[in-house]
NUKE-866379 format. One record per residue (C-alpha): chain; x, y, z. Coordinates in nm, 3 decimals. Layout:
residues N
("A" (X Y Z)) ...
This chain:
residues 56
("A" (-0.464 2.641 -1.398)) ("A" (-0.737 2.499 -1.661)) ("A" (-1.056 2.470 -1.412)) ("A" (-1.029 2.059 -1.440)) ("A" (-0.621 2.153 -1.195)) ("A" (-0.804 2.373 -0.976)) ("A" (-1.080 2.111 -0.942)) ("A" (-0.817 1.805 -0.809)) ("A" (-0.689 2.142 -0.591)) ("A" (-0.993 2.240 -0.444)) ("A" (-1.022 1.833 -0.353)) ("A" (-0.712 1.738 -0.240)) ("A" (-0.732 2.056 -0.063)) ("A" (-1.042 1.909 0.181)) ("A" (-0.968 1.551 0.157)) ("A" (-0.627 1.588 0.271)) ("A" (-0.685 1.857 0.611)) ("A" (-0.976 1.795 0.722)) ("A" (-0.762 1.824 1.084)) ("A" (-0.479 2.076 0.961)) ("A" (-0.432 2.402 0.827)) ("A" (-0.253 2.406 0.496)) ("A" (0.011 2.657 0.486)) ("A" (0.037 2.957 0.196)) ("A" (0.380 2.753 0.144)) ("A" (0.210 2.355 0.035)) ("A" (-0.107 2.528 -0.098)) ("A" (0.159 2.632 -0.353)) ("A" (0.382 2.339 -0.396)) ("A" (0.031 2.076 -0.395)) ("A" (-0.085 2.366 -0.671)) ("A" (0.253 2.373 -0.924)) ("A" (0.241 1.986 -0.869)) ("A" (-0.074 1.940 -0.999)) ("A" (-0.016 2.200 -1.275)) ("A" (0.259 1.987 -1.335)) ("A" (0.510 2.196 -1.313)) ("A" (0.696 1.998 -1.080)) ("A" (0.732 1.629 -1.062)) ("A" (0.636 1.407 -0.810)) ("A" (0.916 1.341 -0.697)) ("A" (1.005 1.782 -0.615)) ("A" (0.702 1.801 -0.443)) ("A" (0.794 1.515 -0.181)) ("A" (1.145 1.662 -0.170)) ("A" (0.962 1.962 -0.093)) ("A" (0.696 1.854 0.124)) ("A" (1.062 1.601 0.294)) ("A" (1.219 1.990 0.359)) ("A" (0.958 2.229 0.511)) ("A" (0.878 1.947 0.779)) ("A" (1.298 1.976 0.876)) ("A" (1.251 2.321 0.831)) ("A" (1.469 2.396 0.542)) ("A" (1.473 2.726 0.272)) ("A" (1.435 2.597 -0.135)) 
């Protein structure tokens, strides 16, 4: 992950989590999305799976 990608990830976590504590899996998925290893659709699908307790 580039320095710019790390900065984007850090800002996204700070902006999104003023009231929550993200899980390790949420952070990993966000990092994968920022790094470009998963698409926006995959990121959203993984979030939906977490909401219903499914594994991937």
